[in-house]
C-alpha positions in Angstrom: -104.5 206.8 -93.5 -100.8 207.7 -93.9 -98.3 204.9 -93.8 -94.6 204.7 -93.2 -92.8 202.5 -95.7 -89.5 200.7 -95.3 -87.9 198.9 -98.3 -84.8 196.7 -98.5 -83.6 196.1 -102.1 -81.8 192.8 -102.1 -80.3 190.6 -104.8 -83.2 188.1 -104.7 -86.2 189.9 -103.3 -87.1 193.5 -102.6 -88.8 193.6 -99.2 -91.6 196.0 -98.1 -92.8 196.8 -94.6 -95.7 199.3 -94.2 -96.7 200.6 -90.8 -100.1 202.1 -90.4 -100.7 203.4 -86.8 -104.3 202.1 -87.0 -103.9 198.8 -88.9 -100.5 197.8 -87.7 -97.6 196.3 -89.7 -97.9 194.6 -93.0 -95.1 193.1 -95.2 -94.6 191.6 -98.6 -91.9 190.8 -101.1 -91.3 191.5 -104.8 -88.8 189.6 -106.8 -85.8 191.9 -107.5 -85.0 192.9 -111.1 -82.0 193.9 -113.1 -83.0 197.6 -112.7 -83.4 197.8 -108.9 -85.8 200.7 -108.9 -88.4 198.7 -111.0 -89.1 196.3 -108.0 -89.4 199.3 -105.7 -91.9 201.0 -108.0 -93.9 197.7 -108.5 -94.1 197.4 -104.7 -95.5 200.9 -104.4 -98.1 200.3 -107.1 -99.2 197.3 -105.0 -99.1 199.3 -101.8 -101.1 202.2 -103.1 -103.7 200.2 -105.0 -106.1 200.4 -102.1 -105.5 204.2 -101.6 -103.8 205.9 -98.7 -100.8 208.3 -98.5 -97.1 207.7 -97.8 -95.9 209.7 -94.9 -92.3 208.4 -94.9 -90.2 206.3 -97.2 -86.9 205.0 -96.1 -84.9 202.3 -98.0 -81.7 200.3 -98.0 -80.2 199.2 -101.2 -77.5 197.0 -102.6 -77.0 199.2 -105.7 -73.8 200.7 -104.4 -72.4 197.4 -103.1 -73.2 195.4 -106.2 -71.9 198.2 -108.5 -68.5 198.1 -106.6 -68.2 194.3 -106.4 -69.1 194.0 -110.1 -66.9 197.0 -111.0 -69.8 198.1 -113.2 -69.8 201.8 -112.3 -68.2 204.8 -114.1 -64.7 204.5 -115.5 -62.7 206.8 -113.2 -59.8 209.1 -114.0 -57.7 209.9 -111.0 -55.6 213.1 -110.6 -52.9 213.0 -107.9 -49.9 215.0 -106.7 -46.8 214.5 -108.8 -44.8 211.5 -107.7 -47.8 209.6 -106.3 -49.1 207.9 -109.4 -48.7 204.5 -107.9 -50.7 205.1 -104.7 -53.4 202.5 -105.6 -51.0 199.9 -106.9 -48.7 200.1 -103.8 -51.7 199.9 -101.4 -50.2 198.9 -98.0 -48.0 196.1 -99.5 -50.3 193.6 -97.8 -51.8 190.6 -99.5 -54.7 188.5 -98.2 -53.4 185.0 -97.5 -49.8 185.9 -98.3 -48.3 182.6 -97.2 -50.3 180.7 -99.9 -49.0 179.7 -103.3 -52.0 181.1 -105.3 -52.3 184.6 -103.9 -53.6 187.0 -106.4 -52.5 190.6 -106.4 -55.7 192.8 -106.0 -56.6 194.7 -109.2 -56.9 198.5 -108.5 -60.3 200.1 -109.3 -58.4 202.7 -111.4 -55.6 201.3 -113.6 -52.3 203.2 -113.9 -53.1 204.4 -117.4 -56.1 206.4 -116.0 -54.0 208.3 -113.4 -52.4 211.6 -114.1 -50.0 213.6 -111.9 -50.0 217.4 -111.5 -47.7 219.9 -109.7 -48.5 221.8 -106.6 -47.5 220.7 -103.1 -48.6 221.0 -99.5 -46.6 220.1 -96.5 -47.9 217.9 -93.7 -49.2 220.9 -91.8 -51.1 222.2 -94.9 -48.6 224.9 -95.8 -48.3 225.5 -99.5 -44.8 225.1 -100.9 -45.6 224.9 -104.6 -48.8 226.5 -106.1 -51.3 224.5 -108.0 -51.3 225.0 -111.8 -55.0 225.0 -112.7 -54.2 224.8 -116.5 -52.3 221.6 -115.9 -55.2 220.1 -113.9 -57.7 220.9 -116.7 -55.3 219.4 -119.3 -55.0 216.2 -117.2 -58.8 216.0 -117.0 -59.1 216.5 -120.7 -56.7 213.7 -121.4 -58.6 211.3 -119.1 -61.9 212.2 -120.7 -60.5 211.7 -124.2 -59.2 208.3 -123.1 -62.8 207.3 -122.1 -63.1 208.2 -118.4 -66.5 209.2 -117.3 -65.8 210.5 -113.8 -62.9 212.4 -112.2 -61.4 211.8 -108.8 -58.9 214.3 -107.2 -56.7 213.2 -104.3 -53.8 215.4 -103.4 -51.1 214.9 -100.7 -52.1 216.3 -97.3 -55.4 217.7 -98.5 -56.9 216.5 -95.2 -55.0 219.4 -93.6 -55.7 222.0 -96.3 -58.4 221.3 -99.0 -57.6 224.5 -101.0 -55.8 222.8 -103.9 -58.4 220.1 -104.3 -61.2 222.7 -104.3 -59.5 224.8 -106.9 -58.8 221.8 -109.0 -62.4 220.6 -108.9 -63.7 224.1 -109.7 -61.4 224.5 -112.7 -62.5 221.1 -114.1 -66.2 221.9 -113.6 -65.8 225.2 -115.4 -64.2 223.5 -118.4 -66.5 220.4 -118.3 -69.9 221.4 -116.9 -72.0 218.5 -115.7 -69.0 216.2 -115.3 -68.9 214.2 -112.0 -65.9 215.4 -110.0 -65.1 214.0 -106.6 -62.4 215.2 -104.2 -60.9 213.4 -101.2 -61.4 216.3 -98.9 -65.1 216.3 -99.8 -65.5 212.5 -99.2 -63.4 211.8 -96.2 -60.6 214.2 -95.1 -58.5 211.7 -93.1 -54.8 211.0 -93.0 -53.5 207.9 -94.8 -52.9 208.6 -98.4 -53.9 205.2 -99.8 -57.1 204.7 -97.8 -58.3 208.3 -98.5 -57.6 207.9 -102.2 -59.3 204.5 -102.3 -62.6 205.8 -100.9 -62.5 208.8 -103.2 -62.2 206.7 -106.4 -64.9 204.3 -105.0 -67.2 207.3 -104.6 -66.4 208.6 -108.1 -67.0 205.1 -109.5 -70.4 204.9 -107.8 -71.6 208.5 -108.2 -73.1 208.5 -111.8 -74.8 205.1 -111.2 -76.4 206.2 -107.9 -77.5 209.6 -109.2 -79.3 207.9 -112.1 -80.9 205.4 -109.7 -82.2 208.1 -107.3 -83.3 210.4 -110.2 -85.3 207.6 -111.8 -86.7 206.4 -108.5 -87.8 209.9 -107.3 -89.4 210.7 -110.7 -91.3 207.4 -110.8 -92.6 207.9 -107.2 -93.8 211.4 -108.1 -95.8 210.0 -111.0 -97.4 207.6 -108.5 -98.3 210.5 -106.2 -95.7 209.8 -103.5 -94.6 213.2 -102.1 -92.6 211.9 -99.1 -88.9 212.7 -99.0 -86.9 209.6 -100.2 -84.5 208.5 -97.4 -81.6 206.1 -97.8 -79.9 204.1 -95.1 -76.1 204.4 -94.7 -73.4 202.0 -93.8 -73.1 203.7 -90.4 -76.6 202.6 -89.5 -78.2 206.0 -89.9 -80.3 207.5 -92.7 -79.9 210.5 -95.0 -81.9 212.0 -97.8 -81.6 210.6 -101.3 -79.9 213.8 -102.4 -77.3 213.3 -99.6 -76.8 209.7 -100.6 -76.2 210.7 -104.2 -73.6 213.3 -103.2 -71.6 210.7 -101.2 -72.7 207.2 -102.4 -69.7 205.5 -100.8 -71.6 206.0 -97.5 -74.3 203.6 -98.6 -72.1 200.6 -99.5 -73.4 198.5 -96.6 -76.8 200.1 -96.2 -78.9 196.9 -96.3 -77.0 194.9 -93.8 -76.6 197.9 -91.5 -80.4 198.4 -91.3 -80.8 194.8 -90.1 -78.3 195.3 -87.2 -80.1 198.6 -86.2 -83.4 196.7 -86.1 -81.8 193.9 -84.1 -80.5 196.3 -81.5 -83.9 198.0 -81.2 -86.0 194.9 -80.9 -83.4 193.1 -78.9 -83.6 195.7 -76.2 -87.3 195.4 -76.2 -87.0 191.6 -75.8 -84.6 192.0 -72.9 -81.4 191.1 -74.8 -78.7 193.8 -75.0 -75.9 191.4 -76.1 -76.8 190.0 -79.5 -75.3 188.6 -82.6 -77.5 189.7 -85.6 -77.7 186.9 -88.1 -79.1 187.9 -91.5 -79.3 185.0 -93.9 -80.8 186.0 -97.2 -80.7 184.6 -100.7 -77.1 185.6 -101.6 -75.2 185.8 -98.3 -75.2 185.5 -94.5 -74.3 188.8 -92.7 -73.3 188.7 -89.1 -73.1 191.8 -86.8 -72.6 192.5 -83.2 -74.7 194.4 -80.6 -73.0 195.0 -77.3 -74.7 196.7 -74.4 -77.7 197.4 -76.7 -75.5 199.5 -79.0 -74.6 198.7 -82.6 -70.9 198.2 -83.0 -69.3 200.3 -85.7 -65.8 200.1 -87.3 -63.5 202.2 -89.5 -61.7 199.1 -90.8 -64.4 197.6 -93.0 -63.4 195.8 -96.2 -65.8 195.5 -99.2 -64.5 193.0 -101.7 -60.8 193.9 -102.1 -61.3 197.5 -101.0 -60.7 199.0 -97.5 -63.4 201.5 -96.5 -62.2 203.7 -93.6 -65.5 205.6 -93.2 -67.5 204.5 -90.2 -69.8 201.6 -90.8 -71.7 199.0 -88.9 -69.3 196.1 -88.2 -70.8 193.4 -90.4 -69.0 190.2 -91.6 -70.5 188.7 -94.8 -70.0 185.2 -96.2 -71.4 183.8 -99.4 -73.7 181.2 -97.8 -77.3 182.3 -98.3 -80.4 180.4 -99.3 -79.5 180.7 -103.0 -75.8 179.7 -102.5 -74.9 176.9 -104.9 -73.4 173.6 -103.7 -70.8 171.9 -105.9 -67.7 169.8 -105.7 -64.4 171.6 -106.3 -61.7 170.1 -108.6 -60.3 168.1 -105.6 -63.7 166.6 -104.9 -64.5 168.7 -101.8 -68.0 170.0 -101.3 -68.2 173.8 -101.3 -71.3 176.0 -100.7 -71.1 179.5 -102.2 -70.0 182.1 -102.9 -71.7 181.5 -106.3 -75.4 182.2 -106.0 -78.4 181.3 -108.1 -79.9 184.8 -107.5 -83.6 185.4 -108.2 -83.3 184.3 -111.9 -83.1 181.4 -112.3 -83.0 180.9 -108.5 -82.8 177.6 -106.6 -83.8 174.5 -108.5 -87.1 174.3 -106.5 -88.2 177.6 -107.9 -88.8 175.9 -111.3 -87.2 178.8 -113.3 -84.4 176.8 -114.9 -81.9 176.3 -112.1 -80.0 173.0 -112.2 -77.4 173.2 -109.4 -78.6 172.5 -105.8 -78.6 175.3 -103.3 -79.1 175.6 -99.5 -82.8 176.3 -100.1 -83.0 173.1 -102.2 -81.4 171.2 -99.4 -84.1 172.3 -96.9 -86.8 171.4 -99.5 -85.3 168.0 -100.1 -85.3 167.3 -96.3 -89.0 168.3 -96.1 -88.4 171.3 -93.8 -89.5 173.8 -96.4 -92.7 173.3 -98.3 -93.6 176.7 -99.8 -92.5 180.3 -99.7 -94.3 183.7 -99.1 -97.1 182.1 -97.2 -98.1 179.8 -100.0 -97.9 182.4 -102.7 -94.8 180.7 -104.1 -95.0 176.9 -104.5 -91.8 174.9 -104.6 -90.9 172.0 -106.8 -90.0 169.3 -104.2 -89.1 166.6 -106.7 -86.8 169.0 -108.7 -84.9 169.8 -105.5 -84.6 166.2 -104.5 -83.4 165.3 -108.0 -80.7 168.0 -107.9 -79.6 166.7 -104.5 -79.7 163.1 -105.7 -77.3 164.0 -108.6 -74.9 165.6 -106.1 -75.3 162.7 -103.7 -74.3 160.2 -106.4 -70.9 161.9 -106.6 -70.7 162.0 -102.8 -71.7 158.4 -102.4 -75.0 159.1 -100.6 -78.7 159.7 -101.3 -80.6 163.0 -101.7 -81.1 163.4 -98.0 -77.4 162.7 -97.2 -76.4 165.3 -99.9 -78.8 167.8 -98.5 -77.5 167.3 -95.0 -74.0 167.7 -96.2 -74.9 171.0 -97.9 -76.3 172.4 -94.6 -73.3 171.2 -92.6 -70.8 172.9 -95.0 -72.9 176.1 -95.0 -72.9 176.1 -91.2 -69.2 175.5 -91.0 -68.6 178.4 -93.4 -70.7 180.7 -91.3 -68.9 179.6 -88.1 -65.5 180.2 -89.6 -66.6 183.8 -90.2 -68.4 184.2 -86.9 -65.5 182.9 -84.7 -62.9 185.7 -85.5 -65.6 188.4 -85.2 -66.4 187.2 -81.7 -62.7 186.8 -80.8 -61.9 190.3 -82.1 -64.2 191.8 -79.5 -63.5 189.3 -76.7 -67.1 188.1 -76.9 -68.2 184.7 -75.5 -71.2 183.2 -77.5 -72.6 181.8 -74.3 -73.2 185.4 -73.1 -75.0 186.4 -76.3 -78.3 185.6 -78.0 -78.5 184.9 -81.7 -81.1 187.1 -83.3 -82.0 185.5 -86.7 -83.8 187.1 -89.6 -83.8 187.2 -93.4 -85.6 184.7 -95.6 -83.4 181.8 -94.4 -82.1 183.0 -91.0 -84.8 181.5 -88.8 -84.6 178.2 -90.8 -80.9 177.9 -90.1 -80.6 179.6 -86.7 -80.7 176.6 -84.4 -78.0 174.8 -86.5 -75.6 177.8 -86.2 -76.5 178.3 -82.5 -75.7 174.7 -81.6 -72.4 174.8 -83.5 -71.3 178.1 -82.0 -72.5 177.7 -78.5 -75.3 180.3 -78.3 -77.7 179.6 -75.4 -80.5 181.7 -76.8 -82.1 182.2 -80.2 -84.5 185.1 -80.9 -86.7 185.2 -84.0 -88.3 188.7 -84.2 -91.7 189.4 -85.8 -91.6 189.6 -89.6 -88.1 188.3 -89.8 -88.2 187.8 -93.6 -88.5 191.6 -94.1 -86.5 192.6 -91.0 -84.0 194.9 -92.9 -86.9 196.8 -94.4 -88.2 197.3 -90.9 -84.8 198.5 -89.8 -85.0 201.3 -92.4 -87.9 202.7 -90.4 -86.1 202.4 -87.0 -82.9 204.1 -88.1 -82.1 207.7 -87.0 -80.5 210.4 -89.0 -76.7 210.0 -88.6 -73.6 211.5 -90.0 -69.9 211.2 -89.2 -67.1 213.8 -89.4 -63.3 213.6 -89.1 -60.4 216.0 -88.8 -56.8 214.8 -88.6 -54.7 216.2 -85.8 -51.7 213.9 -85.7 -49.6 215.3 -82.9 -48.4 214.6 -79.3 -51.3 215.4 -77.0 -49.0 217.4 -74.7 -47.8 219.5 -77.6 -51.2 220.5 -78.9 -52.3 223.8 -77.4 -55.5 223.2 -75.6 -57.2 226.0 -77.5 -56.4 224.3 -80.8 -57.7 221.0 -79.5 -60.9 222.7 -78.4 -61.3 224.5 -81.7 -61.0 221.2 -83.6 -63.8 219.6 -81.7 -65.9 222.7 -81.7 -65.6 222.9 -85.5 -66.6 219.2 -85.8 -69.6 219.8 -83.5 -70.8 222.8 -85.6 -70.4 220.8 -88.8 -72.4 218.0 -87.3 -75.2 220.3 -86.1 -75.2 222.1 -89.5 -75.7 218.8 -91.3 -78.8 218.0 -89.3 -80.3 221.4 -90.2 -79.5 220.9 -93.9 -81.6 217.7 -94.0 -84.8 219.7 -93.2 -86.6 216.7 -91.7 -88.7 216.3 -88.6 -86.5 215.0 -85.8 -86.5 214.8 -82.0 -83.4 214.9 -79.8 -80.1 215.7 -81.5 -77.0 214.1 -79.9 -73.4 214.9 -80.9 -70.8 212.4 -79.8 -67.0 213.2 -79.8 -64.2 210.6 -80.1 -60.6 210.4 -81.2 -58.2 207.9 -82.7 -55.3 207.7 -80.2 -52.2 205.7 -79.4 -49.2 205.6 -77.2 -46.0 207.1 -78.6 -44.2 204.7 -81.0 -47.2 202.5 -81.7 -48.4 202.0 -85.3 -52.2 201.5 -84.7 -54.7 203.6 -82.9 -57.7 202.7 -80.8 -61.0 204.6 -80.8 -61.6 206.6 -77.6 -65.0 208.0 -76.6 -64.6 211.5 -75.2 -66.7 213.4 -72.7 -68.8 216.2 -74.2 -67.3 218.9 -72.0 -64.9 221.1 -74.0 -64.2 223.5 -71.2 -60.9 224.1 -69.3 -59.0 220.9 -68.6 -59.9 219.3 -71.9 -56.5 217.9 -72.7 -56.3 216.1 -69.4 -59.8 214.7 -69.8 -58.8 213.4 -73.3 -55.7 211.8 -71.8 -57.6 210.0 -69.0 -60.2 208.8 -71.5 -57.4 207.3 -73.6 -55.7 205.6 -70.7 -59.0 204.0 -69.6 -59.7 202.8 -73.1 -56.2 201.5 -73.5 -56.5 199.6 -70.2 -59.8 198.0 -71.4 -58.3 196.8 -74.7 -54.7 195.9 -73.8 -54.2 196.5 -70.0 -51.4 198.3 -68.2 -51.0 201.6 -70.2 -47.8 203.6 -69.8 -49.3 206.5 -67.8 -46.1 208.6 -68.0 -45.4 208.0 -71.7 -46.3 210.0 -74.7 -49.8 209.9 -76.0 -50.6 210.8 -79.6 -53.9 212.0 -81.0 -54.3 211.1 -84.7 -57.8 211.9 -85.7 -60.6 213.8 -84.0 -64.1 212.6 -84.8 -67.7 213.6 -84.3 -70.9 211.8 -85.0 -74.4 213.2 -84.8 -77.6 211.3 -84.2 -80.9 213.0 -84.8 -83.7 210.8 -83.4 -86.5 210.2 -85.9 -90.1 209.3 -84.9 -90.5 205.6 -84.5 -93.5 203.6 -85.7 -95.5 201.8 -83.0 -94.9 198.1 -83.5 -97.7 196.0 -82.2 -98.4 192.3 -82.5 -101.7 190.7 -82.1 -102.1 186.9 -82.1 -104.3 185.5 -84.9 -105.4 182.2 -86.1 -103.3 179.5 -87.7 -103.7 175.8 -88.6 -101.7 173.0 -87.0 -100.5 169.9 -88.7 -97.8 167.3 -88.9 -95.0 166.7 -91.4 -92.4 164.0 -92.1 -88.9 165.4 -92.5 -85.3 164.4 -92.3 -82.8 165.9 -89.8 -79.3 164.7 -89.0 -79.7 161.5 -90.9 -83.0 160.5 -89.1 -86.6 160.6 -90.4 -88.8 162.5 -87.9 -92.4 163.6 -87.6 -92.6 167.3 -86.8 -95.4 169.5 -85.7 -96.3 172.3 -88.1 -97.6 175.5 -86.6 -98.6 178.9 -88.1 -96.8 181.6 -86.2 -99.9 183.8 -86.3 -101.7 181.1 -84.2 -99.1 181.1 -81.3 -100.3 182.8 -78.2 -98.1 184.7 -75.7 -96.4 182.3 -73.3 -97.0 179.3 -75.5 -94.0 177.0 -75.8 -93.3 174.8 -78.9 -90.8 171.9 -78.6 -88.8 170.5 -81.5 -89.0 168.9 -83.9 -91.3 171.7 -85.2 -91.8 173.8 -88.2 -93.2 177.3 -87.7 -94.5 179.0 -90.8 -95.1 182.6 -91.7 -94.9 185.0 -94.6 -91.3 185.4 -95.7 -89.6 182.6 -93.7 -89.9 179.3 -91.9 -88.5 178.7 -88.4 -87.1 175.1 -87.9 -86.9 174.0 -84.3 -84.8 170.8 -84.2 -85.1 168.0 -81.6 -83.8 169.1 -78.2 -84.7 172.7 -78.8 -87.8 174.9 -78.0 -89.3 178.3 -78.7 -91.6 180.4 -76.5 -93.6 183.4 -77.5 -92.9 186.5 -75.5 -95.3 189.4 -75.0 -93.9 191.4 -78.0 -94.4 188.5 -80.4 -90.8 187.3 -80.5 -89.9 183.6 -80.6 -87.3 183.1 -77.9 -85.7 179.7 -78.0 -83.0 177.6 -76.5 -81.8 174.1 -76.0 -82.9 171.6 -73.4 -80.3 171.0 -70.7 
């Protein structure tokens, strides 16, 4: 029987979900390794041991994200227009936390010594005023290679209007240095704003050799195992693309893992009757928080990864270094901090027995008696080691091991809440109107703590939450985004030119789907624009109607005024309106696996544990043994493969018809 396989390559575990239309859904985890493809291959060996065929393989990976955060990719040489050598150093002259005394100036991904200027100049409308000297470009590339650069990025002024100079420069470099990775800004993201466009270009160039090696090794190893399915990769935007497409533009996969989880949250949230959700993914290294409004995943073009702005569309996810493996320690002033340092998978939390010595969030839950084992009993935990680590921390805090463990969880919750609050405020969202959908290895364990702190009235734990992002890889549709900078007063843009811009974007989007050569259903192309009132510095995204016929300019204006009124109120209906960027996104619907849940059998027991400074006796239930409609009141521990759900006193969960645990608090 053919199976569909979703994989999420995380920092601690690599998660597998296999969906067989006859046998249903199965899931397992493999400890991640230094070479991420090794865990994927090991998982496929285990999956294929019993025979069968892989019909589809889609995966999310942290390879691009970790490479950027660790700056472990290729050394990039950057070629720019003469006079713009300091584009990365100048940034936007904004510093994070500028009023503080210890603000550190961000370090550019490409130092000034690895940047070269060349002649040739385009005006803002794309008109050439000075021709490009290709010999000068090749000489600059030769200097950079001689200095040790491994990849070349090219970002010329106003190339978003006219890519001719960048294309000629890249062709000249490739002729002289065959096989060299060359990236141009017009190829990656042809949008106005010199710094942001250049930044994503050098990020792409930094990642390209690493991602190409990763996908080449992965595809070769899968072929040796007999896997013939096309390798798909999830993108930051929540869609999927082929491995070849991801290797061509690796910057698009920076947030692929977290994005997959939010896609799955939206899909299963709608099924459970919740279209306003906060997706809460707490894994081993971090907690990722995303928003689902009206059943749709919220995307942004203002994401920041580490110190780097990424203007390409991505699922709006806020991450904080407070996962199950986050280390708790006292700072020099004696304050307890949790994260962002993580114990990772090796050595991992102290309770793993692999050499860890500093207590983590997982150790806190073990010390309190809430966690007893992992992976359905496959992985035993050293309770005494966890208690000893918490005891040593407690001695410095003036409390016992349970008090130290409770303090760790309180600080972790406060850290998450501090990240959640501005995300909700930014979208005018009231937590009382949202449900918290929790997943990841630690999400269900921590969900009710965060829900009580933030004011969520409902908590949803979907089936197989410990491998939820891997499931999201199978639920994602093909998606791509396209942009063209217009930057003009709407009234001064001839309607034919406006129509031509959007028609070109639509054709490009439809052509991209055809290039993927994958089985898809409905294809939808959405149009939008970044617009503002005259004199404003920042744009707002405006969804546009699909009709490009006569009267287009007035329809665009009315769409902007309606969007402005929703965001700010009281638009100037007689004032100037500027259209900065025209955008298109295409979604090609992929076949979805049938997700069925059948109650099974599970043991019931009791356990002594500590919560909020009180020793309690909690009921212990296996999730497989819970029947639809059954309600479990806290204190309770619900176990399953991949995670443990903790229901505190005053809370409850009830099993719905789809197998979700839907919980809340007693009035």
